[in-house]
C-alpha positions as CSV (number, residue, x, y, z in Angstrom):
1,M,128.5,-113.3,14.7
2,G,127.1,-110.2,12.9
3,F,124.5,-109.9,10.2
4,R,123.8,-107.2,7.6
5,I,121.1,-105.4,5.7
6,G,120.5,-107.3,2.5
7,C,118.0,-105.0,0.8
8,R,115.8,-102.0,1.2
9,A,112.4,-101.0,-0.2
10,D,112.5,-98.3,-2.9
11,D,111.8,-94.8,-1.7
12,A,108.8,-94.5,-4.0
13,D,107.2,-97.7,-2.6
14,K,107.5,-96.8,1.1
15,H,104.6,-96.0,3.4
16,A,103.9,-92.3,3.8
17,S,104.6,-92.5,7.5
18,D,105.6,-95.0,10.2
19,V,105.3,-98.8,9.6
20,N,103.6,-100.2,12.7
21,C,103.2,-103.9,12.0
22,L,104.4,-106.8,9.8
23,V,103.4,-110.3,9.0
24,Y,105.0,-112.9,6.8
25,K,102.9,-115.5,5.0
26,K,103.4,-117.8,2.0
27,G,106.7,-116.2,0.9
28,K,105.4,-112.6,1.1
29,L,105.6,-109.8,3.6
30,Y,102.7,-107.6,4.5
31,S,103.1,-104.3,6.3
32,G,100.6,-101.9,7.9
33,G,101.3,-98.2,8.5
34,N,100.1,-95.0,9.9
35,D,99.0,-94.0,6.4
36,G,96.2,-96.7,6.8
37,K,97.7,-98.8,4.0
38,I,98.6,-102.4,3.8
39,K,101.4,-103.2,1.4
40,C,102.5,-106.6,0.0
41,W,106.2,-107.2,-0.6
42,S,108.4,-109.9,-2.2
43,N,111.4,-111.3,-0.4
44,D,113.6,-108.7,-2.0
45,L,111.2,-105.9,-0.9
46,T,109.7,-105.2,-4.3
47,K,106.2,-103.9,-3.8
48,L,103.6,-106.3,-5.2
49,A,100.3,-104.7,-4.1
50,E,98.8,-102.2,-1.8
51,V,95.4,-101.2,-0.5
52,Q,94.0,-98.2,1.5
53,A,92.6,-100.4,4.2
54,H,91.7,-97.7,6.7
55,D,91.5,-93.9,7.0
56,C,93.3,-94.2,10.3
57,P,96.6,-95.8,11.4
58,I,96.8,-99.5,11.1
59,Y,97.9,-101.0,14.5
60,S,98.1,-104.7,13.6
61,V,97.9,-107.2,10.7
62,A,97.4,-111.0,10.8
63,A,97.3,-113.7,8.1
64,S,95.4,-116.9,7.4
65,D,96.0,-119.1,4.3
66,D,93.8,-116.9,2.1
67,A,93.3,-113.6,3.8
68,I,95.1,-110.6,5.5
69,Y,93.3,-109.0,8.4
70,S,93.8,-105.5,9.7
71,C,92.7,-103.4,12.6
72,S,92.8,-99.7,13.4
73,S,91.9,-96.9,15.6
74,D,88.7,-96.5,13.6
75,G,87.2,-99.5,15.5
76,A,87.1,-101.8,12.4
77,V,88.6,-105.2,11.7
78,K,88.7,-105.9,7.9
79,S,89.9,-108.7,5.7
80,F,91.6,-108.7,2.2
81,T,92.7,-111.4,-0.2
82,L,96.2,-112.7,0.4
83,D,97.2,-112.6,-3.3
84,N,96.4,-109.1,-4.3
85,L,94.8,-107.3,-1.3
86,S,91.4,-107.0,-2.8
87,P,88.8,-106.1,-0.1
88,K,86.8,-109.1,1.3
89,E,84.7,-108.0,4.2
90,K,84.4,-105.9,7.3
91,L,84.2,-108.2,10.3
92,I,83.3,-105.6,12.9
93,H,83.1,-101.8,13.3
94,E,82.7,-100.3,16.8
95,D,82.9,-96.5,16.9
96,H,84.1,-96.3,20.5
97,T,86.7,-99.1,20.3
98,E,90.3,-99.2,19.1
99,F,91.4,-102.7,18.1
100,W,95.1,-102.9,18.9
101,K,96.3,-106.4,18.1
102,L,95.3,-109.3,15.8
103,Y,96.4,-112.9,15.8
104,H,95.3,-115.8,13.6
105,S,95.7,-119.4,14.7
106,Q,94.1,-122.7,13.7
107,G,91.2,-121.2,11.8
108,C,90.4,-118.5,14.5
109,L,91.0,-114.8,14.4
110,Y,91.6,-113.1,17.7
111,A,91.2,-109.3,18.0
112,G,92.3,-107.5,21.2
113,D,91.1,-104.0,22.0
114,D,91.9,-101.0,24.2
115,E,89.5,-102.1,26.9
116,G,91.1,-105.6,27.4
117,S,88.5,-107.5,25.4
118,I,89.3,-110.2,22.9
119,K,86.8,-111.0,20.2
120,V,87.1,-114.3,18.4
121,W,86.0,-115.4,14.9
122,K,86.0,-119.0,14.0
123,N,86.1,-119.8,10.3
124,N,85.2,-116.1,9.7
125,Q,82.1,-116.3,11.9
126,F,81.9,-114.4,15.2
127,F,82.3,-116.9,18.0
128,G,82.5,-115.0,21.2
129,S,84.5,-112.7,23.4
130,L,86.5,-112.7,26.6
131,L,87.9,-110.1,29.0
132,T,91.5,-110.0,30.2
133,A,93.3,-108.0,32.8
134,E,94.3,-104.9,30.8
135,P,94.2,-103.5,27.2
136,I,95.7,-105.8,24.5
137,K,98.9,-104.2,23.1
138,D,100.4,-107.5,22.1
139,M,99.1,-111.1,21.9
140,A,100.1,-114.6,20.8
141,V,98.1,-117.8,20.6
142,S,99.5,-121.3,21.1
143,H,96.8,-124.0,20.6
144,H,94.4,-123.4,23.5
145,I,96.5,-120.8,25.3
146,V,96.3,-117.0,24.7
147,F,99.1,-114.7,25.9
148,T,98.3,-111.0,26.2
149,V,100.1,-108.0,27.6
150,K,100.2,-104.2,27.6
151,D,102.6,-102.6,30.2
152,S,101.8,-104.1,33.6
153,D,101.2,-107.9,33.4
154,V,101.4,-110.8,31.0
155,C,98.1,-112.7,31.2
156,I,97.9,-116.3,30.2
157,T,94.4,-117.5,29.4
158,E,93.1,-120.9,28.4
159,V,90.5,-120.5,25.6
160,K,88.3,-123.4,24.3
161,V,86.9,-122.9,20.8
162,D,85.9,-126.5,20.0
163,G,82.4,-126.4,21.5
164,E,79.3,-124.3,20.6
165,T,80.3,-121.4,22.9
166,L,83.6,-119.8,23.8
167,Q,85.0,-120.9,27.2
168,F,88.0,-119.4,28.9
169,G,89.8,-119.1,32.2
170,V,92.9,-117.3,33.4
171,K,95.8,-119.7,34.1
172,K,98.6,-117.4,35.2
173,T,99.9,-113.8,35.3
174,Y,103.4,-112.4,35.3
175,T,104.9,-109.0,35.7
176,G,105.9,-107.7,32.3
177,R,105.1,-105.6,29.2
178,A,104.9,-105.7,25.5
179,P,106.3,-106.8,23.2
180,L,105.6,-110.5,23.5
181,T,106.4,-113.5,21.1
182,L,106.3,-117.2,20.9
183,I,109.7,-119.0,20.4
184,G,108.7,-122.1,18.6
185,E,106.3,-124.4,20.3
186,K,108.0,-124.7,23.8
187,L,108.9,-121.1,24.8
188,F,107.6,-117.6,24.9
189,S,109.2,-114.3,25.6
190,F,108.4,-110.7,26.8
191,V,110.2,-107.8,28.4
192,N,110.2,-106.4,32.0
193,R,108.2,-103.3,32.9
194,E,111.2,-101.1,32.4
195,G,111.4,-102.5,28.8
196,K,115.1,-103.4,28.7
197,D,115.3,-106.9,30.0
198,I,114.3,-110.0,27.9
199,I,112.5,-112.7,29.9
200,V,111.9,-116.3,28.5
201,H,109.3,-118.7,29.9
202,E,108.4,-122.2,29.2
203,N,105.2,-122.6,27.2
204,N,103.9,-125.5,29.3
205,D,100.6,-125.5,31.1
206,A,101.4,-128.7,33.1
207,S,104.4,-127.0,34.7
208,H,102.6,-123.6,35.1
209,F,104.7,-121.7,32.5
210,P,107.9,-121.3,34.6
211,E,110.7,-118.8,33.9
212,V,113.6,-120.4,31.9
213,T,116.1,-117.6,31.6
214,K,116.5,-113.8,31.2
215,V,119.0,-111.3,30.0
216,E,119.2,-108.1,32.0
217,G,119.9,-104.9,30.0
218,A,119.5,-106.7,26.7
219,H,119.1,-103.2,25.1
220,G,120.2,-99.8,26.3
221,M,116.8,-98.3,25.6
222,V,113.2,-99.6,25.5
223,I,112.6,-102.7,23.4
224,N,109.8,-102.3,20.8
225,A,109.9,-105.6,19.0
226,L,110.5,-109.3,19.6
227,A,110.2,-112.1,17.1
228,G,110.9,-115.8,17.9
229,T,111.3,-118.9,15.9
230,T,113.2,-122.2,15.8
231,W,116.0,-122.5,13.3
232,N,118.1,-125.7,13.0
233,D,116.3,-127.0,16.1
234,K,117.5,-124.0,18.2
235,P,115.1,-121.5,19.8
236,T,116.0,-118.2,18.3
237,L,114.9,-114.7,19.2
238,F,115.3,-111.3,17.5
239,S,114.9,-108.0,19.4
240,G,114.9,-104.3,18.4
241,G,114.0,-101.0,19.9
242,W,114.7,-97.4,20.6
243,D,118.5,-97.9,20.8
244,K,118.5,-98.5,17.0
245,K,119.9,-102.0,17.4
246,V,118.7,-105.4,16.3
247,K,120.0,-108.3,18.3
248,K,119.9,-112.1,17.7
249,W,119.7,-114.5,20.7
250,I,119.9,-118.3,21.0
251,V,118.1,-120.0,23.9
252,D,120.3,-122.9,25.0
253,G,118.8,-124.8,27.9
254,N,118.4,-122.3,30.8
255,T,120.7,-119.7,29.2
256,I,120.2,-117.1,26.5
257,K,123.3,-116.2,24.4
258,A,123.9,-113.3,22.2
259,N,124.4,-114.4,18.6
260,G,124.8,-111.3,16.5
261,D,123.7,-107.6,16.4
262,L,123.2,-104.9,13.9
263,D,123.5,-101.1,14.4
264,L,120.9,-99.1,12.5
265,D,120.3,-95.4,12.0
266,L,116.6,-95.8,12.9
267,V,114.3,-96.9,15.7
268,V,113.0,-100.5,15.2
269,N,109.2,-100.8,15.3
270,A,108.5,-104.4,14.3
271,I,110.3,-107.6,13.3
272,A,108.9,-110.4,11.1
273,I,110.5,-113.8,10.6
274,G,110.6,-115.1,7.0
275,D,111.6,-118.4,5.4
276,Q,114.7,-120.0,6.8
277,G,117.6,-119.8,4.4
278,R,116.6,-116.7,2.6
279,S,119.0,-113.7,2.9
280,I,117.4,-110.4,3.8
281,L,119.5,-110.0,6.9
282,G,122.2,-112.6,7.2
283,A,121.7,-116.3,6.6
284,Q,118.0,-116.3,7.5
285,T,115.2,-113.9,6.7
286,V,114.6,-111.2,9.2
287,I,112.5,-108.3,8.1
288,L,112.3,-105.0,10.1
289,S,110.1,-102.0,10.1
290,V,111.6,-98.9,11.4
291,R,110.3,-95.6,12.8
292,R,110.5,-92.1,11.3
293,L,111.8,-92.8,7.7
294,N,109.2,-95.4,7.0
295,N,111.8,-97.9,5.8
296,L,111.6,-101.6,5.3
297,L,115.0,-103.2,5.6
């Protein structure tokens, strides 16, 4: 079953260079680009607001119920209002650090850097930091479990933020590389070191996060983006990369089945999952950022 491009951002509204990251929150899309800007978009990709968040490329954005957070190669993590991108505060600025990935979960902001450290803010107050196996290129948080990866190993760390100090311990490591994504509450996915196979594991501490299924040669070239969700009670995964294809997958028990694909004329950088039932690509909302022409599709 195929899907199609439903809309594109106007040329005048696009980022001046590559779009690196996306997050979807409360019916709006937020994009961060190499031009240091965050832009806010409606579901039909009409630009609603923008801010010059950094003087350097933005690597990642994350959203809470009232704020958008951004990080950059300038060593800063900043926050902006969710509604109109007005600046709120600078959470940290370290001249010799590059923050590569942000993730917000249950009132906590996690910021992973190029040295493998994750700093944690709880209710916008700095709470502590932890050290992982390698630099943090991608990250996901599921309750008390933090998944991190760059290009060698997926590290699974238990993190406790309910006391007065941050406590953590490594639970498991697997061979793999970014990108990485949660698929609903029960699964997570990443790619192999060569970047072309998709691997799905169970998100279950009690069973030690076992592998569920994989698809070899999912893409002909390196995969840059994964985005997982649950639609109609089915674990669903979207992937995209250097082969200029977007593919949809359904995880059914211990198998993963192809469920549609789209050929693009551009390399896919990031994928965000929107509200179910809205049509930007196909029957549900899938929003892509693509390399080179700075498009949002």
